[in-house]
N, C-alpha and C positions, 0 to 999 in steps of 0.2 A: 950073674956077671954084669958089671956096670960098662957102660958104653957112653962115648960123646957123640955130639951131634957130627962131627967130623966121621967117626966111626960109621953111623948110620949112613951118611952120605956115600962113602966109599962102597957100602953094601948096595945101594941105590944105584951107582953107576953100572951095576950088572943088570940092572932092570930093563932089558930091551932083549929082542928076540934071539939074536945071535948067541950070547952067553947063556941064556935059559935053555935054547934048544940043543946047544953044545955039551951041556952039562958044567960048564964053568961056573955059572951061579951056585949050582948045588954043591960043588966042590968048595967053593968060597965059603958058604954057609956051615958046612961039615967042619971045616978048620976053625972058623971064628965064632959059631954060635953052636956049640955041641948040643946034640939032642934034636935039633930043629932041621926041617926041610925048608927048602927055598920058598915054596907056596905058603906054609903054614906061618913061617915067620912073617912074610909080606902082608898076609891077612892080619896077623896080630898087631903089626906095627901100625897099620891103618886103622884098626879098631881103636887103639890108642889115640889117634888124632896126631900121632908125631910125624906122619909123612904127607907132605904137601904135594898135591898135584898141579904142576905148573901148565900153562898153555904153551909157552914159547920154549921151554926146556925140559930138561930130564926131571923126575921126582926128586924131592930132597927132603931133610929134616927140617921140620918147622924151626923158624929162628928162635922162638921161646922155649924150646925143649932145652932144659939143663943137662939131665941124664937120662938115661934109658937103662932100664935093669931088664934082663932076659933071663929067665931061670930054665933050668933043664925040665921043670915040672910042667912047661907049657904056658907060663905066665909072662907077659911083657908089662912094664909099667914104666910110663914117661913122667919125669918130673919136670914140671913146668917153671919158669923164671919167677911166677908169684908164688910157689910153694905148693901149689896143687898137684895131685896126682891123678893121671887116668891109667886103667888098667884093661886088659884083655886076658880071657883065660883060654887060649886055643890049646888044643891037645897037640904036645911036640912030637909024638910018633904016629 
């Protein structure tokens, strides 16, 4: 399934202790990223380089990411503005 930077930013809005500990982040992922768990999806996104860790604010999707593909088979692929693609192959289950 294809996702935009905005979709990833919405996901990353859940990347702090309260939604993670209360299971809100897991439910969000289950509804929008079928076959993935919160922890595995975040690790896979970070492995593609699509997630920027900021010093002053929340994590966000890198501004140069054009689209992000997330498969049920456990593969994430970030397509960048220059046409390159980076992938990650974390297991989805």
